[in-house]
NUKOL-634648 format. One line per 5 residues: number of its first residue (from 1); their letters; for each residue x, y, z of N, C-alpha, C. Coordinates in steps of 0.05 Angstrom, whole numbers, always signed. Last residue first. Layout:
NUM> A> X:Y:Z:X:Y:Z:X:Y:Z  ...;
This chain:
305> EGRER> -1924:+498:+1661:-1911:+507:+1634:-1894:+484:+1626  -1987:+504:+1698:-1958:+489:+1692:-1951:+496:+1666  -2029:+529:+1717:-2030:+506:+1697:-2007:+492:+1694  -2010:+572:+1740:-2023:+553:+1757:-2026:+528:+1740  -1994:+606:+1701:-1972:+598:+1723:-1985:+574:+1740;
300> PHHKK> -2040:+618:+1671:-2018:+601:+1660:-1999:+594:+1683  -2104:+610:+1703:-2080:+624:+1702:-2057:+605:+1693  -2146:+570:+1703:-2141:+584:+1679:-2115:+602:+1678  -2150:+545:+1752:-2156:+530:+1726:-2145:+543:+1706  -2139:+583:+1793:-2125:+557:+1790:-2126:+541:+1764;
295> HTARL> -2182:+615:+1782:-2154:+625:+1781:-2136:+603:+1775  -2228:+586:+1793:-2224:+597:+1766:-2194:+604:+1760  -2219:+577:+1848:-2219:+557:+1828:-2216:+561:+1799  -2218:+631:+1868:-2196:+614:+1868:-2193:+590:+1851  -2272:+645:+1854:-2249:+658:+1841:-2222:+641:+1842;
290> DTITL> -2299:+612:+1889:-2304:+607:+1861:-2279:+619:+1845  -2281:+636:+1938:-2276:+605:+1931:-2280:+600:+1903  -2306:+686:+1932:-2277:+681:+1930:-2268:+653:+1927  -2361:+669:+1939:-2349:+679:+1913:-2322:+679:+1912  -2359:+653:+1993:-2368:+634:+1970:-2356:+643:+1944;
285> RAYHK> -2350:+703:+2015:-2329:+682:+2016:-2333:+660:+1998  -2401:+725:+2003:-2373:+736:+1991:-2352:+717:+1991  -2432:+694:+2034:-2431:+692:+2006:-2409:+704:+1993  -2415:+714:+2082:-2412:+687:+2078:-2411:+679:+2049  -2433:+768:+2083:-2404:+761:+2083:-2398:+732:+2076;
280> LTDLS> -2484:+779:+2087:-2474:+771:+2059:-2445:+764:+2062  -2492:+798:+2135:-2506:+772:+2128:-2494:+760:+2105  -2471:+848:+2135:-2460:+827:+2149:-2469:+798:+2140  -2495:+891:+2111:-2478:+874:+2093:-2471:+849:+2108  -2559:+900:+2143:-2532:+906:+2141:-2518:+883:+2118;
275> EHGLL> -2609:+884:+2142:-2607:+909:+2153:-2577:+919:+2146  -2642:+857:+2083:-2622:+854:+2104:-2617:+885:+2114  -2672:+847:+2037:-2685:+860:+2059:-2667:+859:+2086  -2657:+829:+1988:-2666:+810:+2007:-2676:+822:+2032  -2651:+879:+1962:-2669:+857:+1952:-2677:+839:+1974;
270> EKVHY> -2611:+902:+1992:-2635:+915:+1992:-2657:+895:+1979  -2569:+868:+1981:-2578:+873:+2010:-2605:+884:+2010  -2561:+875:+1928:-2571:+850:+1935:-2581:+851:+1964  -2541:+925:+1927:-2568:+920:+1915:-2578:+895:+1923  -2493:+916:+1952:-2514:+935:+1966:-2541:+933:+1955;
265> MNAGS> -2465:+884:+1920:-2475:+874:+1945:-2496:+887:+1959  -2479:+881:+1853:-2472:+897:+1872:-2484:+888:+1898  -2465:+819:+1818:-2483:+837:+1827:-2474:+854:+1849  -2434:+780:+1794:-2426:+804:+1798:-2443:+827:+1809  -2450:+725:+1792:-2453:+741:+1766:-2444:+768:+1769;
260> RLLET> -2447:+713:+1846:-2429:+702:+1828:-2427:+716:+1804  -2490:+740:+1866:-2463:+748:+1872:-2442:+739:+1855  -2534:+713:+1842:-2531:+743:+1837:-2501:+751:+1844  -2524:+662:+1862:-2523:+666:+1834:-2519:+695:+1828  -2535:+668:+1918:-2507:+661:+1910:-2504:+668:+1878;
255> TCSRR> -2588:+685:+1920:-2566:+703:+1928:-2539:+694:+1920  -2611:+637:+1902:-2616:+663:+1889:-2591:+684:+1895  -2598:+604:+1944:-2588:+599:+1914:-2590:+624:+1897  -2623:+625:+1988:-2593:+622:+1987:-2583:+620:+1958  -2674:+617:+1968:-2665:+645:+1977:-2635:+643:+1977;
250> FTHPT> -2677:+564:+1965:-2681:+577:+1943:-2669:+609:+1948  -2670:+542:+2019:-2650:+541:+1999:-2653:+557:+1972  -2716:+550:+2046:-2699:+572:+2047:-2674:+569:+2029  -2742:+503:+2037:-2753:+523:+2023:-2734:+548:+2023  -2687:+458:+2029:-2708:+467:+2043:-2718:+494:+2029;
245> VNVSI> -2644:+401:+2010:-2661:+424:+1999:-2685:+434:+2020  -2584:+381:+2016:-2612:+380:+2031:-2627:+406:+2027  -2560:+362:+1948:-2561:+379:+1974:-2586:+372:+1991  -2572:+330:+1905:-2554:+321:+1927:-2551:+336:+1949  -2634:+315:+1878:-2616:+335:+1886:-2598:+325:+1908;
240> GAADA> -2675:+284:+1855:-2649:+270:+1860:-2628:+292:+1868  -2724:+300:+1842:-2703:+307:+1823:-2675:+294:+1829  -2750:+276:+1885:-2755:+266:+1859:-2735:+274:+1837  -2729:+309:+1928:-2725:+280:+1926:-2730:+269:+1900  -2752:+359:+1913:-2723:+356:+1913:-2716:+323:+1912;
235> YKHVL> -2809:+348:+1917:-2795:+356:+1893:-2764:+351:+1890  -2809:+338:+1972:-2818:+318:+1952:-2807:+323:+1924  -2791:+387:+1994:-2776:+359:+2003:-2785:+338:+1980  -2833:+419:+1977:-2805:+426:+1969:-2789:+400:+1971  -2877:+397:+2007:-2877:+396:+1978:-2848:+400:+1966;
230> RRFVY> -2862:+406:+2059:-2866:+379:+2049:-2863:+375:+2019  -2864:+463:+2054:-2838:+451:+2064:-2842:+421:+2054  -2920:+471:+2050:-2901:+480:+2028:-2875:+466:+2030  -2937:+452:+2097:-2946:+437:+2072:-2926:+448:+2050  -2917:+485:+2135:-2910:+458:+2137:-2918:+443:+2110;
225> YPLRK> -2941:+536:+2123:-2912:+532:+2116:-2903:+502:+2118  -3006:+534:+2088:-2988:+532:+2111:-2959:+525:+2104  -3037:+577:+2041:-3023:+553:+2044:-3004:+554:+2068  -3101:+605:+2062:-3072:+611:+2060:-3056:+584:+2062  -3152:+565:+2031:-3142:+583:+2051:-3112:+589:+2047;
220> GHTDL> -3176:+531:+1997:-3183:+558:+1991:-3169:+578:+2011  -3165:+480:+2005:-3188:+489:+2020:-3193:+516:+2016  -3117:+471:+1983:-3140:+459:+1970:-3166:+465:+1984  -3089:+536:+1988:-3086:+508:+1992:-3113:+498:+1978  -3065:+591:+1951:-3083:+579:+1964:-3080:+549:+1967;
215> FVTQE> -3029:+651:+1946:-3026:+623:+1944:-3044:+607:+1962  -3053:+700:+1959:-3045:+697:+1934:-3044:+666:+1928  -3110:+722:+1996:-3086:+706:+1993:-3078:+699:+1967  -3159:+743:+2001:-3142:+756:+1984:-3112:+745:+1985  -3229:+722:+1999:-3199:+713:+2005:-3179:+729:+1985;
210> ARDRM> -3279:+732:+1979:-3266:+753:+1995:-3238:+747:+2001  -3294:+687:+1954:-3285:+711:+1938:-3275:+731:+1951  -3274:+625:+1969:-3284:+649:+1983:-3276:+673:+1964  -3246:+585:+1945:-3272:+580:+1957:-3287:+602:+1965  -3200:+575:+1893:-3214:+593:+1909:-3241:+583:+1921;
205> LFPRV> -3180:+540:+1854:-3173:+537:+1883:-3188:+554:+1902  -3195:+565:+1808:-3204:+536:+1816:-3198:+529:+1843  -3170:+613:+1808:-3197:+614:+1811:-3210:+584:+1815  -3116:+601:+1803:-3124:+607:+1826:-3154:+608:+1829  -3110:+594:+1744:-3109:+572:+1766:-3120:+576:+1790;
200> ATLYS> -3115:+638:+1712:-3128:+614:+1702:-3126:+591:+1724  -3094:+684:+1741:-3113:+687:+1717:-3129:+661:+1714  -3050:+667:+1773:-3069:+684:+1782:-3097:+689:+1764  -3021:+635:+1737:-3032:+623:+1761:-3056:+643:+1770  -3003:+670:+1700:-3019:+650:+1688:-3035:+635:+1716;
195> ELYRL> -2972:+702:+1734:-2993:+715:+1717:-3014:+692:+1710  -2931:+667:+1749:-2948:+676:+1766:-2971:+689:+1755  -2906:+652:+1701:-2922:+632:+1718:-2939:+644:+1734  -2884:+705:+1687:-2905:+688:+1667:-2917:+666:+1682  -2854:+713:+1730:-2878:+732:+1723:-2897:+718:+1707;
190> ATKGI> -2813:+679:+1725:-2832:+674:+1749:-2858:+692:+1746  -2791:+699:+1677:-2799:+673:+1679:-2821:+664:+1701  -2778:+749:+1690:-2797:+746:+1672:-2807:+716:+1672  -2773:+763:+1761:-2762:+761:+1737:-2783:+752:+1713  -2795:+819:+1803:-2803:+792:+1793:-2794:+785:+1765;
185> PVVRE> -2766:+858:+1852:-2773:+853:+1826:-2777:+824:+1822  -2797:+885:+1913:-2778:+866:+1901:-2789:+860:+1873  -2801:+934:+1965:-2812:+920:+1936:-2790:+906:+1924  -2818:+922:+2033:-2799:+929:+2013:-2813:+918:+1985  -2833:+938:+2101:-2841:+931:+2075:-2818:+939:+2056;
180> KRGKG> -2831:+904:+2164:-2818:+925:+2145:-2827:+917:+2117  -2842:+871:+2205:-2863:+882:+2189:-2854:+904:+2173  -2796:+845:+2224:-2802:+870:+2236:-2826:+884:+2223  -2779:+823:+2157:-2775:+818:+2187:-2783:+847:+2200  -2826:+844:+2107:-2805:+830:+2116:-2804:+826:+2147;
175> YVLAT> -2875:+836:+2063:-2872:+844:+2088:-2848:+830:+2099  -2875:+862:+1994:-2873:+841:+2015:-2868:+856:+2043  -2897:+873:+1934:-2893:+888:+1959:-2895:+868:+1981  -2869:+862:+1870:-2885:+851:+1892:-2876:+866:+1917  -2867:+875:+1798:-2857:+875:+1827:-2877:+865:+1847;
170> ANKID> -2882:+884:+1743:-2865:+862:+1751:-2853:+866:+1781  -2915:+923:+1730:-2890:+931:+1734:-2870:+910:+1744  -2962:+892:+1722:-2952:+908:+1699:-2924:+920:+1704  -2967:+863:+1771:-2960:+849:+1746:-2950:+867:+1724  -2959:+869:+1832:-2961:+889:+1808:-2951:+876:+1785;
165> IRALD> -2987:+850:+1888:-2977:+840:+1867:-2979:+858:+1844  -3018:+865:+1932:-2987:+869:+1934:-2971:+861:+1911  -3069:+847:+1930:-3062:+876:+1923:-3032:+883:+1924  -3065:+793:+1943:-3066:+800:+1913:-3060:+830:+1910  -3012:+778:+1991:-3038:+782:+1985:-3041:+796:+1955;
160> LGLLE> -2962:+736:+2020:-2970:+751:+1997:-3002:+753:+1993  -2943:+701:+2056:-2961:+724:+2066:-2968:+739:+2045  -2910:+666:+2027:-2935:+656:+2038:-2955:+675:+2047  -2866:+699:+2020:-2880:+689:+1997:-2908:+679:+2007  -2852:+709:+2071:-2859:+734:+2053:-2875:+724:+2033;
155> GVRIG> -2835:+661:+2090:-2857:+673:+2105:-2870:+700:+2086  -2792:+652:+2056:-2815:+635:+2053:-2839:+649:+2068  -2764:+713:+2029:-2769:+692:+2050:-2791:+680:+2047  -2742:+723:+1960:-2756:+727:+1984:-2759:+706:+2003  -2716:+719:+1911:-2701:+714:+1937:-2715:+720:+1963;
150> SSYLL> -2738:+721:+1862:-2738:+748:+1880:-2722:+743:+1903  -2733:+671:+1837:-2727:+697:+1823:-2725:+718:+1841  -2743:+633:+1876:-2715:+631:+1863:-2712:+656:+1851  -2799:+647:+1887:-2776:+646:+1910:-2748:+648:+1897  -2824:+643:+1837:-2820:+667:+1850:-2799:+668:+1873;
145> ELMAR> -2816:+586:+1827:-2804:+606:+1808:-2799:+634:+1822  -2847:+569:+1870:-2817:+562:+1869:-2805:+581:+1848  -2899:+587:+1857:-2886:+595:+1880:-2854:+588:+1881  -2906:+562:+1806:-2906:+592:+1807:-2894:+598:+1832  -2905:+508:+1820:-2885:+515:+1803:-2884:+548:+1803;
140> DRYGT> -2952:+504:+1855:-2924:+502:+1865:-2904:+510:+1846  -2990:+521:+1818:-2987:+536:+1837:-2959:+531:+1851  -2989:+471:+1784:-2981:+497:+1772:-2977:+518:+1794  -3008:+434:+1822:-2978:+433:+1811:-2968:+459:+1801  -3056:+450:+1833:-3038:+450:+1854:-3007:+451:+1842;
135> SSDTS> -3080:+440:+1783:-3079:+466:+1794:-3057:+470:+1813  -3036:+400:+1738:-3056:+404:+1758:-3058:+429:+1769  -2994:+401:+1705:-3019:+389:+1695:-3043:+395:+1711  -2943:+412:+1720:-2962:+434:+1719:-2988:+426:+1706  -2898:+376:+1760:-2918:+374:+1737:-2940:+397:+1742;
130> VTRLL> -2834:+390:+1773:-2861:+398:+1782:-2880:+398:+1760  -2785:+376:+1753:-2800:+354:+1764:-2827:+362:+1775  -2764:+424:+1735:-2775:+409:+1715:-2791:+384:+1730  -2744:+442:+1785:-2769:+456:+1775:-2783:+437:+1753  -2696:+411:+1790:-2719:+408:+1807:-2745:+418:+1797;
125> KRVQD> -2669:+430:+1744:-2676:+402:+1746:-2698:+398:+1765  -2660:+484:+1760:-2676:+479:+1735:-2684:+446:+1735  -2629:+476:+1805:-2654:+489:+1806:-2674:+483:+1781  -2582:+453:+1781:-2599:+437:+1801:-2626:+447:+1804  -2566:+498:+1750:-2576:+473:+1734:-2592:+455:+1756;
120> HTMVS> -2552:+533:+1792:-2575:+540:+1773:-2584:+512:+1760  -2542:+498:+1850:-2531:+512:+1825:-2556:+515:+1810  -2563:+508:+1919:-2564:+493:+1893:-2554:+510:+1872  -2543:+501:+1984:-2544:+519:+1959:-2544:+503:+1937  -2532:+483:+2038:-2559:+480:+2025:-2562:+498:+2003;
115> GPLLK> -2495:+535:+2072:-2500:+508:+2064:-2528:+509:+2049  -2446:+585:+2065:-2476:+581:+2064:-2481:+550:+2056  -2385:+566:+2100:-2399:+579:+2079:-2431:+571:+2075  -2388:+579:+2173:-2386:+563:+2147:-2395:+577:+2124  -2372:+584:+2233:-2375:+602:+2210:-2367:+591:+2187;
110> PEKVY> -2416:+549:+2278:-2390:+550:+2262:-2396:+569:+2238  -2445:+573:+2334:-2447:+564:+2307:-2421:+571:+2292  -2453:+547:+2400:-2433:+559:+2383:-2443:+554:+2354  -2514:+555:+2431:-2493:+537:+2421:-2478:+553:+2402  -2537:+595:+2486:-2538:+590:+2457:-2512:+570:+2454;
105> EVSAA> -2561:+577:+2550:-2541:+587:+2534:-2543:+578:+2504  -2600:+586:+2601:-2604:+572:+2577:-2584:+584:+2554  -2595:+618:+2645:-2578:+594:+2643:-2582:+582:+2616  -2630:+663:+2640:-2601:+665:+2629:-2586:+641:+2627  -2673:+637:+2662:-2677:+644:+2635:-2646:+649:+2624;
100> LASPI> -2654:+639:+2718:-2659:+615:+2706:-2666:+617:+2675  -2647:+690:+2732:-2623:+676:+2728:-2630:+647:+2713  -2697:+707:+2748:-2687:+717:+2724:-2663:+701:+2713  -2741:+654:+2773:-2717:+674:+2776:-2709:+681:+2752  -2814:+660:+2757:-2788:+645:+2759:-2765:+664:+2764;
95> LGEAA> -2853:+698:+2759:-2859:+671:+2764:-2836:+651:+2766  -2850:+754:+2749:-2845:+745:+2778:-2851:+716:+2783  -2855:+770:+2699:-2881:+767:+2715:-2875:+758:+2743  -2801:+765:+2684:-2814:+792:+2687:-2841:+792:+2703  -2802:+709:+2680:-2783:+722:+2703:-2794:+751:+2704;
90> LYNLF> -2833:+701:+2637:-2843:+688:+2663:-2830:+703:+2688  -2801:+729:+2597:-2829:+735:+2604:-2839:+725:+2630  -2762:+692:+2597:-2756:+722:+2606:-2783:+732:+2612  -2784:+647:+2576:-2776:+647:+2602:-2770:+675:+2616  -2793:+666:+2523:-2816:+659:+2540:-2808:+658:+2571;
85> GRINE> -2739:+676:+2506:-2763:+698:+2508:-2783:+692:+2524  -2720:+624:+2511:-2711:+646:+2529:-2729:+671:+2528  -2751:+600:+2468:-2754:+590:+2499:-2745:+611:+2517  -2728:+627:+2425:-2760:+625:+2430:-2764:+621:+2459  -2673:+614:+2427:-2684:+642:+2428:-2713:+646:+2436;
80> IRKNI> -2678:+559:+2422:-2665:+571:+2448:-2676:+601:+2449  -2691:+555:+2370:-2711:+548:+2388:-2703:+558:+2416  -2648:+579:+2344:-2671:+591:+2342:-2693:+580:+2362  -2609:+545:+2361:-2608:+571:+2371:-2634:+586:+2366  -2621:+499:+2329:-2620:+497:+2356:-2625:+525:+2371;
75> SKPKL> -2611:+525:+2277:-2639:+514:+2285:-2638:+509:+2316  -2555:+531:+2281:-2572:+554:+2278:-2604:+547:+2284  -2536:+478:+2287:-2533:+498:+2311:-2552:+522:+2306  -2587:+430:+2260:-2563:+448:+2258:-2560:+468:+2283  -2603:+368:+2286:-2611:+396:+2282:-2586:+412:+2280;
70> QLGRT> -2590:+309:+2246:-2584:+325:+2268:-2595:+356:+2263  -2634:+270:+2203:-2612:+289:+2210:-2612:+302:+2236  -2678:+239:+2192:-2655:+226:+2203:-2632:+245:+2208  -2724:+263:+2174:-2702:+252:+2151:-2678:+241:+2166  -2742:+282:+2218:-2757:+260:+2204:-2743:+248:+2183;
65> TRHEQ> -2687:+295:+2259:-2708:+304:+2242:-2723:+280:+2231  -2664:+282:+2326:-2662:+273:+2296:-2689:+282:+2283  -2629:+305:+2381:-2653:+300:+2366:-2647:+296:+2338  -2586:+319:+2411:-2586:+293:+2405:-2613:+286:+2387  -2594:+372:+2423:-2571:+365:+2407:-2570:+336:+2399;
60> LHTLW> -2644:+371:+2452:-2641:+387:+2425:-2618:+375:+2410  -2627:+345:+2498:-2645:+334:+2481:-2647:+345:+2451  -2596:+383:+2520:-2581:+358:+2511:-2598:+344:+2493  -2634:+422:+2533:-2611:+427:+2514:-2599:+399:+2502  -2661:+392:+2571:-2673:+398:+2546:-2653:+406:+2524;
55> AALHA> -2625:+389:+2612:-2632:+365:+2599:-2645:+368:+2572  -2623:+442:+2624:-2598:+430:+2615:-2604:+403:+2601  -2675:+447:+2643:-2665:+462:+2621:-2641:+450:+2607  -2673:+417:+2690:-2692:+410:+2670:-2684:+426:+2644  -2633:+441:+2722:-2629:+415:+2711:-2647:+407:+2690;
50> RRLQD> -2660:+490:+2738:-2638:+490:+2717:-2632:+461:+2703  -2728:+479:+2743:-2703:+478:+2753:-2682:+481:+2730  -2799:+489:+2756:-2778:+490:+2734:-2750:+492:+2746  -2842:+497:+2785:-2830:+468:+2786:-2804:+468:+2770  -2863:+548:+2778:-2849:+540:+2802:-2833:+516:+2804;
45> PSTIG> -2890:+542:+2728:-2867:+555:+2727:-2849:+547:+2755  -2919:+476:+2717:-2921:+502:+2729:-2895:+515:+2730  -2906:+424:+2699:-2929:+439:+2687:-2935:+466:+2699  -2865:+370:+2692:-2866:+399:+2698:-2889:+412:+2686  -2854:+317:+2688:-2878:+321:+2700:-2880:+350:+2707;
40> GRAAL> -2809:+303:+2656:-2802:+312:+2684:-2828:+319:+2700  -2827:+287:+2607:-2800:+277:+2619:-2798:+284:+2645  -2876:+315:+2593:-2872:+284:+2590:-2848:+273:+2604  -2867:+366:+2610:-2889:+348:+2620:-2887:+321:+2619  -2824:+380:+2576:-2822:+381:+2604:-2842:+365:+2619;
35> WDLFN> -2847:+371:+2526:-2825:+356:+2533:-2822:+356:+2564  -2890:+409:+2527:-2897:+382:+2525:-2873:+362:+2533  -2855:+458:+2527:-2873:+451:+2549:-2882:+420:+2546  -2829:+451:+2478:-2815:+452:+2501:-2831:+445:+2527  -2876:+455:+2441:-2856:+429:+2442:-2839:+427:+2466;
30> IVNYR> -2892:+507:+2454:-2907:+482:+2462:-2893:+457:+2460  -2846:+536:+2437:-2851:+534:+2462:-2871:+511:+2471  -2851:+524:+2379:-2824:+516:+2394:-2833:+515:+2423  -2903:+546:+2366:-2895:+519:+2359:-2873:+509:+2378  -2900:+597:+2384:-2918:+579:+2396:-2911:+552:+2390;
25> IARLT> -2859:+617:+2348:-2855:+617:+2378:-2874:+599:+2390  -2884:+610:+2299:-2857:+596:+2304:-2853:+593:+2335  -2926:+644:+2302:-2929:+617:+2297:-2907:+600:+2307  -2898:+692:+2305:-2919:+683:+2330:-2921:+655:+2327  -2875:+695:+2256:-2858:+694:+2281:-2875:+683:+2302;
20> YPSMN> -2924:+698:+2224:-2903:+675:+2219:-2887:+671:+2244  -2945:+744:+2239:-2961:+719:+2244:-2941:+695:+2245  -2899:+791:+2267:-2911:+779:+2244:-2926:+754:+2251  -2914:+835:+2321:-2896:+814:+2310:-2915:+801:+2286  -2940:+878:+2348:-2936:+878:+2320:-2918:+860:+2307;
15> LSRDR> -2943:+874:+2400:-2918:+888:+2393:-2915:+889:+2362  -2988:+844:+2406:-2992:+872:+2413:-2968:+887:+2404  -2963:+793:+2405:-2978:+803:+2382:-2984:+831:+2382  -2939:+791:+2453:-2921:+797:+2427:-2940:+800:+2403  -2985:+786:+2482:-2967:+809:+2488:-2949:+814:+2462;
10> EIYDT> -3003:+737:+2464:-3019:+760:+2462:-3002:+786:+2467  -2958:+701:+2482:-2968:+708:+2451:-2981:+732:+2445  -2967:+707:+2537:-2942:+715:+2524:-2946:+719:+2492  -3018:+684:+2545:-3014:+710:+2550:-2988:+724:+2538  -3005:+632:+2528:-3027:+647:+2513:-3019:+677:+2518;
5> LHRRM> -2965:+621:+2566:-2958:+619:+2538:-2977:+637:+2522  -2996:+615:+2612:-2976:+638:+2610:-2969:+644:+2581  -3024:+570:+2601:-3039:+595:+2601:-3022:+620:+2600  -2982:+534:+2601:-2998:+538:+2572:-3014:+565:+2576  -2972:+521:+2651:-2955:+539:+2635:-2968:+549:+2607;
């Protein structure tokens, strides 16, 4: 089935999907195929049955991360989305029944307040653990400052090229979902670190003058997501942050702080690159929770007379 996966990825690439989306699809489908081969000896589409898919779904729900945590429903559904896309492709090619792909059902996602959100004080504490004495440390500080300042997605951060940074106007042009472009502002603290990184630090990481990537790894190439995720975990652990911090936590934290401070939701929507306000509903609920706490603490009828 790996041959069919290669064809599937090439088809998606022709549809102008982002490299990060393609990478996630390939990673999740390969894990799925490896599991099928190891557990059931399934290597070709004609061998696949509903029982195998049901067992795989059970495996996902029982799986533990390297930190001993269960996968969240949203993470499980992202894997299911990638696998269903591949199975639908196999069905369209006449390799499996179409009903087989439809049998992989999404799990229910509870409507909770946004998880993994840091307060501003927690973010500051985490950032202070990043030593800027080395070129990689300064790079990491610049990346985290930019994430928190602009609320951009991790894929948008790692996908930044030099020509898309406008230091003079303190903006960045990023590629969002669906390869849509948008301009985001860069706050003064993030701008200071970013400008210093570009002028005084990046040259030490550069191996090829033709490389246009903003954030380089130690080989002078675009920093991979898994490396950045590992760095975030390292800094969060060193700071003793009580929430489960991931790279996406900085986007959530930026959004939360903006809305708590009274930012217009339409402006925040544009900043984040969302199609609608629906995604911000959870953050609005979070703000209402803050208002209730403030009301209870400060209203004279709530304090008692």
